[in-house]
N, C-alpha and C positions, 0 to 999 in steps of 0.2 A: 504494500499500499504506500503510495507517495503522498506525503503531506507537505506542501511548501510552508515555510522555506526550507525547513530541516526537521526531520525526526528520524531517530534511529530505529526504533522499534515500537510498534503498537501491538500489544498482545491481548487478545480477548481469551476468555476461559477455554473456548472450543475451537479457537482459530488463531493460528500463529502466523503472522505476516511481517516480513522483515524487509527493511530497505537498508542496503549497504551505505556505510558513511561515505560522504563525498570525498573524504581525504583520510589517509591513514592516520593523520595527527589528530583526527577528531574522535574522542572516546564516545561511547554509547550511553544513552539513557533508554531504559526500557520502562514502559507504562503498561501495567497489567491491570485490567478491570475483570474482576472475578465474577463468576456466575454463582451468586449467593442467593438466587431466588428474588423475591420482591424486597430487595435491600440494596445496600451499597457496601463495596469494599474495593479498594484500589491499592496498588503497590507501585512506587517509584524507585528505581534502582540505578545507581550509577557506580563507578569504581570507588567513589569516596563515600557514598551515602545510601541508606536504606529508609524510605519514608512509607508509612502506611496511613491511608486516609479512610476511616471508617472500618468496621469490623464484621459487617453482615450480622446474622441473627444468632450465631452460636459458634461453638468450638471448632466447627468445620474449617474455619479460617486458618487454624494452625496448620492443617494438612496442606491447604492450598499454598500457604506461605513457604512451607518447606519444600514443596514441589518446585518453587522458584528459587530455591537455594538460600532462603533467608535463614540467618543463624542469630542475628541480633537486629535491633531496630533503633535507629538514631532518632527518629521522631515519629510519634503516633498522634494523629489528629482525629478528634472526635467532632463531627460537624455539629451534632445536636443530640439531645438525650433519647431519642426514640430508638426502640429496641432493634429495629432492622438496621441500624447504624452502629449500635453499641453492643449487641448481644454476644459478640466474641471477645468482649474486653477481658473478662476474667481468664479466659483460656490464653490469650495472648500474653498477659502479664505473668502467667504461671510458666509459659513455655519459652519465653524470650526475654533477654535483657533489653529493656526499653529505657534509653537514656533520657528521653523528654516526652512529656504529653501535653498537648494543647487541647482545650476544650473551651466551650462557651455555653452559657445557660445554666439552669438550676438542676443539678443532678441530685437524686435522692436514693435512699436505700442502699442496696448492695454496690451499685456503681459509684455512689458517693464515697463509700468506705474504700473502694478499690483505688479511686482517683487520689484520695487522701494518702494512701499507703504507697503510691508511686514515688520513685526517687525525686523526680522533678516534674511538677504538674502545675500548669498555669492557665488561668481563664483569660484567654487572649481577646483583644479588641483590635479594631482597625489600626494599622501602623506597626503591629508587631511583625518583625521580619527575622529571617535566619538565613544564613549562607552555609552550605555544606559542599565544599569544593566548588565546582561549576554550577551547582544546583542552588538557586535562590528561591525563597518563599516569602510571600508578604501577605498579611491578613488585611482584606478589604472590608469586612464586616464581621461582627456587629460593632457599632460605635461604642456601645457600653455593655457590660455583662447583662444578660437577660435575667429577670426575676419574674416568675409567673405566679400571679396570685390565684389563678384558676387553671384547671386542665383545659387547655385550648390548643388543638393541634396547629392552628395557623400561627398563633403567637410563637410557639416552639419552633416551627419550620422557618418563620421570618427572623428568628434569632440565630440561624445557622452561621457557622464559621464559613465564610467565603475566602477561599485561598487562591491567589495567583502564583503559578510555578513558572519559573524561567530557567531554561537550560540552553546555553548559546543562543541561537536564534529562535528556539522553539518555545512557545508560550501555551500554557495550559490553565484552564479555570475550572475550579472545583467549587460549586456553589451549594453543596449539601441539598437540603430540601427547600431552598430559598423560594418563597412564593412572590407574586407580583408586588406586594407591599415592600418586600425586602429589596427587590430590583429597582423600584422607584427611588429608594434612598441610594442605592449604588449609582444610579443615573445621576443623581443630584450631587454626589460627593466624590465619586471615583470614575466618572465616565471615561476618561482617557486611558484609565488603566485596565478597562475591561476586554479591550481588543486581544483575542487569543486564537491560536491556530487550532486547538483542540478544546472543546467544551463538554465536560461531563454534564449532561442535561440535568436540570434541577428536578427534584421530586419525581424521578422515575418516568419523566416524560408527561406528566400530568398537565391538563390545560392551564392550571393556575400556576405553573412554574415556568413557562416559556410562552412569550408572544413575540410579535414582529419587533417591538422595541428592543427586547433581550437580543434576538438574532442580528438586528441591525447594528447594535452597539458592540457586540462580540465579534461579529463576522468570522465565525469559524470556518476552516476548511473541512473539518471532520467533527462529528459529534458522537458521543458514546452514551447510550441509554442503558441504565442498569435497571432491569425489571424482571419479574418472574413470568415464566411461561404461563399463558392462559390465567393471569392473575385477576382476582375479583374486582379490581378497580378499573379494569379497561385500559391500563397504561401499556404502551404510550398512546395518548390521545391522537385520533387521526388528524385533527386540525394542527397539531404540533408537527407531525410527520410531513403534512402537506406544506407547512411554512419552511421546514428544513429543506425540503425537496426544491421548493421555489427558490431558496437562497442558493441551491447547487452544492451544498455540503454533502459529504459522504456520511452515511449513517451506519454505525456499528451498535449491535444490541446484545446484551448477554443472554437474553432468552432465545 
């Protein structure tokens, strides 16, 4: 798969497609989007760094990571507290050395205890940045830590950690389950930073996670949709697929 201007590898759980680097001096970045059903889990690997973004539903993520040669994790990012993004947290912390954990939002119960026990854990907000060799990450959202006074899925989704990842000339955007309210704030405060080659589509391709404004500002060459086969929500929404096709971006789906 060719993605301009440069991407070394894009790996889907059931499909491995490789582009050779344009120069022997250029090291590789691999981006793996795992099939974890109706959930999210992704892995970024370079010679210098291993980054995991979300964990899927359960401990199956450990096997998937080991299949990709993961032995330790430099940075683990939890986009938001929903179980389809955090269900594998306990298994990961038990199975791998995790140097640093980023999260946002109000975590309770078992996950709160796990986060508190992690060696380095931080509730990140916009502006938080980290460089690992040639890989750089910057948080674009939320502007402040989320505190939820009532169980409201939209509030939690709109409090997602949104991360821009840059490696050489390649740009990736991971918006968690960001809904349109979250995107409106991103347009207002971080519009120039949204442009990316690869977009992990928000909220599993739901209608309230992607619209023409999102695609027009991000302008991805390729999109990845993490969703479960024949899921009960009907994700990805046909209107989202149509807009992506009209943009001319390539679509990759974990289902």
